[in-house]
Every structure is written in structure tokens, then in C-alpha cells.
C-alpha positions as CSV (number, residue, x, y, z in Angstrom):
1,M,220.9,-134.0,149.6
2,A,217.9,-136.3,149.4
3,I,215.3,-137.2,146.9
4,E,211.9,-138.4,148.1
5,K,208.4,-139.1,146.8
6,I,205.7,-138.1,149.2
7,S,202.1,-137.2,149.5
8,F,200.0,-135.2,151.9
9,Q,197.1,-137.3,153.2
10,K,197.3,-139.4,150.0
11,N,197.3,-136.2,147.8
12,P,200.4,-136.2,145.5
13,N,199.9,-132.5,144.6
14,I,202.4,-131.4,147.2
15,G,203.4,-128.2,145.5
16,L,200.0,-126.7,146.0
17,Y,200.6,-126.9,149.8
18,G,204.0,-125.5,150.0
19,F,207.3,-124.3,148.6
20,S,210.9,-124.1,149.7
21,T,213.8,-121.6,149.6
22,D,217.3,-122.4,150.6
23,K,216.4,-121.1,154.1
24,L,212.9,-122.3,154.9
25,C,210.1,-124.5,153.7
26,F,206.6,-123.1,154.1
27,L,203.9,-125.7,154.3
28,G,200.1,-125.7,154.9
29,G,197.7,-128.4,156.0
30,S,197.7,-131.1,158.5
31,V,200.9,-133.0,157.8
32,K,202.1,-135.8,160.1
33,E,205.2,-135.1,162.1
34,K,206.9,-138.1,160.4
35,V,206.4,-136.4,157.0
36,I,207.6,-133.1,158.3
37,K,210.8,-134.7,159.5
38,T,211.3,-136.3,156.1
39,I,210.8,-132.9,154.4
40,E,213.3,-131.2,156.7
41,K,215.9,-134.0,156.2
42,S,215.5,-133.9,152.5
43,L,215.6,-130.1,152.0
44,G,217.9,-129.3,154.9
45,V,215.7,-126.5,156.1
46,P,213.1,-126.1,158.8
47,V,209.4,-126.5,157.9
48,I,207.3,-123.5,158.8
49,K,203.6,-124.2,159.1
50,A,201.4,-121.6,157.5
51,S,198.0,-120.9,156.0
52,M,196.9,-118.5,153.3
53,L,193.4,-117.1,153.1
54,G,192.3,-119.6,155.6
55,T,193.4,-122.5,153.4
56,P,196.4,-124.8,153.4
57,L,197.3,-123.8,149.8
58,V,200.4,-122.0,150.6
59,G,202.1,-122.9,147.3
60,I,199.3,-121.3,145.3
61,F,199.0,-118.0,147.3
62,A,202.7,-117.3,148.0
63,A,206.1,-117.3,146.4
64,G,209.6,-116.1,147.3
65,N,213.3,-116.7,147.6
66,S,215.8,-116.6,150.4
67,K,215.1,-112.9,150.9
68,G,211.4,-113.3,151.7
69,V,207.9,-114.2,150.8
70,I,205.4,-112.4,148.5
71,V,201.7,-112.4,149.1
72,S,198.7,-110.4,148.0
73,D,196.9,-108.0,150.3
74,T,193.9,-110.3,150.4
75,V,195.9,-112.7,152.7
76,F,194.7,-112.3,156.3
77,E,196.8,-110.0,158.5
78,K,197.3,-112.8,161.2
79,E,198.7,-115.1,158.4
80,I,201.1,-112.4,157.3
81,D,202.2,-111.7,160.9
82,S,202.8,-115.5,161.3
83,V,205.1,-115.6,158.3
84,Q,206.9,-112.4,159.3
85,K,208.1,-114.2,162.4
86,H,210.4,-116.2,160.2
87,T,211.2,-114.0,157.1
88,D,210.4,-110.7,155.4
89,V,207.1,-110.4,153.6
90,L,206.1,-108.2,150.7
91,V,202.3,-107.5,150.6
92,V,201.2,-106.6,147.0
93,E,198.0,-104.7,146.5
94,T,196.4,-106.6,143.7
95,N,193.2,-108.3,142.7
96,F,195.2,-111.4,141.9
97,T,195.3,-113.6,145.0
98,A,197.2,-116.6,143.7
99,L,200.7,-115.1,143.4
100,G,202.3,-118.4,143.7
101,N,200.9,-119.1,140.2
102,L,202.2,-115.8,138.8
103,I,205.8,-115.7,140.1
104,L,208.7,-118.0,139.3
105,C,211.9,-117.1,141.2
106,N,215.1,-118.2,142.8
107,D,218.0,-116.3,144.5
108,H,219.3,-115.1,141.1
109,G,216.2,-113.8,139.3
110,C,212.5,-113.6,139.0
111,I,209.9,-114.1,136.3
112,I,206.5,-112.6,136.8
113,S,203.2,-112.7,134.9
114,G,202.2,-109.6,132.9
115,E,199.2,-109.5,135.2
116,I,201.3,-108.1,138.0
117,E,203.8,-106.1,135.9
118,D,202.8,-102.9,137.8
119,H,204.5,-104.4,140.8
120,R,207.7,-105.3,139.1
121,N,209.9,-102.7,140.7
122,D,208.6,-103.5,144.2
123,I,209.3,-107.2,143.7
124,K,212.8,-106.4,142.3
125,K,213.7,-104.3,145.3
126,F,212.3,-106.8,147.8
127,L,213.8,-110.0,146.3
128,G,217.0,-108.2,145.4
129,V,217.2,-109.8,141.9
130,P,216.4,-108.9,138.3
131,V,212.7,-109.2,137.5
132,R,211.4,-109.8,134.0
133,V,207.9,-110.4,132.6
134,G,207.5,-113.7,130.9
135,T,205.3,-116.5,129.7
136,I,205.5,-120.3,129.3
137,A,203.9,-121.7,126.2
138,G,202.3,-118.3,125.8
139,M,200.6,-118.5,129.2
140,D,200.9,-116.1,132.1
141,L,200.9,-118.8,134.8
142,V,204.7,-119.0,135.1
143,G,204.6,-120.1,138.7
144,S,202.3,-123.0,137.9
145,L,204.1,-124.2,134.8
146,A,207.6,-124.3,136.2
147,V,209.7,-124.8,139.4
148,A,213.1,-123.1,139.9
149,T,215.8,-123.6,142.4
150,N,219.3,-122.1,142.4
151,K,220.5,-125.1,140.5
152,G,217.9,-125.6,137.7
153,C,214.4,-125.0,136.4
154,L,211.8,-127.6,135.3
155,A,209.1,-126.3,132.9
156,Y,206.1,-127.4,131.0
157,K,207.2,-129.3,127.8
158,M,205.5,-126.9,125.4
159,I,207.7,-123.9,126.5
160,E,209.0,-122.0,123.6
161,T,212.8,-121.8,123.0
162,K,212.7,-118.0,123.3
163,E,210.8,-118.3,126.6
164,A,213.2,-120.9,128.0
165,G,216.2,-118.8,127.0
166,M,214.9,-115.7,128.7
167,I,214.0,-117.6,131.9
168,G,217.3,-119.4,132.0
169,K,219.2,-116.2,131.6
170,T,217.2,-114.3,134.2
171,L,217.4,-117.1,136.8
172,N,220.9,-118.1,135.8
173,V,220.1,-121.8,135.5
174,N,219.4,-124.3,132.8
175,V,215.8,-124.9,131.9
176,D,214.6,-128.4,131.2
177,V,211.2,-129.8,130.5
178,G,209.3,-132.6,132.2
179,S,206.2,-133.6,134.1
180,V,205.1,-135.0,137.5
181,N,202.6,-137.4,139.0
182,F,202.5,-139.6,135.9
183,G,201.9,-137.0,133.2
184,N,200.9,-133.8,135.0
185,Y,202.6,-130.9,133.1
186,W,201.6,-128.3,135.8
187,V,204.9,-129.2,137.3
188,K,204.6,-126.8,140.3
189,S,201.7,-128.9,141.6
190,G,204.0,-131.9,142.2
191,I,207.3,-130.5,143.4
192,I,208.8,-128.9,146.4
193,A,212.6,-128.3,146.0
194,N,215.6,-126.3,146.9
195,S,219.3,-126.5,146.3
196,S,219.7,-129.3,148.8
197,G,216.8,-131.6,148.0
198,L,213.8,-132.6,145.9
199,L,210.4,-133.8,147.0
200,A,208.1,-135.1,144.3
201,G,204.5,-136.2,144.4
202,E,204.0,-139.9,145.2
203,Q,202.6,-140.7,141.8
204,T,205.7,-139.4,139.9
205,S,207.1,-142.1,137.7
206,G,210.7,-143.3,137.7
207,P,211.5,-141.5,134.4
208,E,209.8,-138.3,135.6
209,L,211.8,-138.4,138.8
210,G,215.0,-139.0,136.9
211,I,214.4,-135.9,134.8
212,C,213.6,-133.8,137.9
213,S,216.7,-135.1,139.7
214,E,218.9,-134.2,136.7
215,T,217.3,-130.8,136.2
216,F,217.9,-129.8,139.8
217,G,221.4,-131.1,139.9
218,F,221.0,-134.3,141.9
219,L,222.3,-136.7,139.2
């Protein structure tokens, strides 16, 4: 287990560029080998370089758990083929490209935006977990406003009690609230985490990092 604060080319919004499961970390962009080694040591999984829609924003356009990765059908075929060399991929036919913003999941459950409710059964079958439609503070961007591992979930501070209860029950973890990068409540933007480690954006304050560490079971 390791906790690190990092940035990608001086950008602390690391969660826009990647996400991790308990098996793999998917990462876009030109990241120095030294940083990749830090990520692999912290998370205890190999880093897989990827791109989505010709961009490095893997954390925005993809989501998943240890069973596989979910992307929209707008992602380029060669990008899907590249990811499929490492894990299974579910391609969802939808007008919504940024599925990483619309899906919050771990190995126990999955919360999706109502915008992709038509794909609920396909996602359930693919990830092998219960799938429920939910919101955070009344907003559909559940994948942007929270981060979940198999040990905990950190969410936007304005999440409603009922929402937190449903998310916690579905994902089988405790839900806590916090921020990253000195006050950014879009917590996904500043975190890459799994059961073994936590990476936070370089501008994350000490108190913020403490809350993140406790939420994901590292304190």
C-alpha cells in the first residue's frame, strides 16, 4: 500500500487521464517512466497506456472494474483493440461519449446515470455486479462526483443522505465526502485509486489527503 501526490506534466487533475481497478491501471498521455513506476508501485498493478477518441482523457471516456472496461461506440476501433489486449471491453451504443463521468463502480456494484439506463442490463451482465441508477446532489454525473474502490467511496460533499445510502449499499462500502486539489469537489478529477493504493493530485492539501486516505482504508 502506498499513498502519493503526483501530477502529469504539472497538471494535478490526474483522474481525467486514468483510472485503476484491482488488476490494471489505464492511463493516457505522455507520462514519464519515473512517474509510471511510482504509479505501479503505489497501486500494485501494471500501467496500461491507452487513448480514447484520440485524446489522453481515459478517465473521462472509460470506466470499469476488475471484469473489464466500458466505453461508448464512438471510441476508435484501434483504441478498443488496444485495450482488449489486456481486459474485456463492453462497447455501448450511445450518444454519450464520456462514460467515465456517468459510471461509478467497483467489484461489488455499479451506479449509472439515468442517461444510460437503457444499457443497465448489458452493464450488469458485463461487470457481473448489481447496477442501479443514481445521482449525487441531484446530478447525473456520478462518475465525476465520486470515486469508488473495493474499500470505500469518496463523494461530493453535497451528496444527499438517501443517495449516499443507496450508493454505499450497492457498492458495499462506506461513503464519505471530501475534495481534492485544494477545494475541487469534482473528486474524480484528482484521484486514481484501488484497494492497494491511492494517488491524489499534487495540489491536494494535507487535510484532504487525510480524508481520502481514511475513506479508502489506508488510515
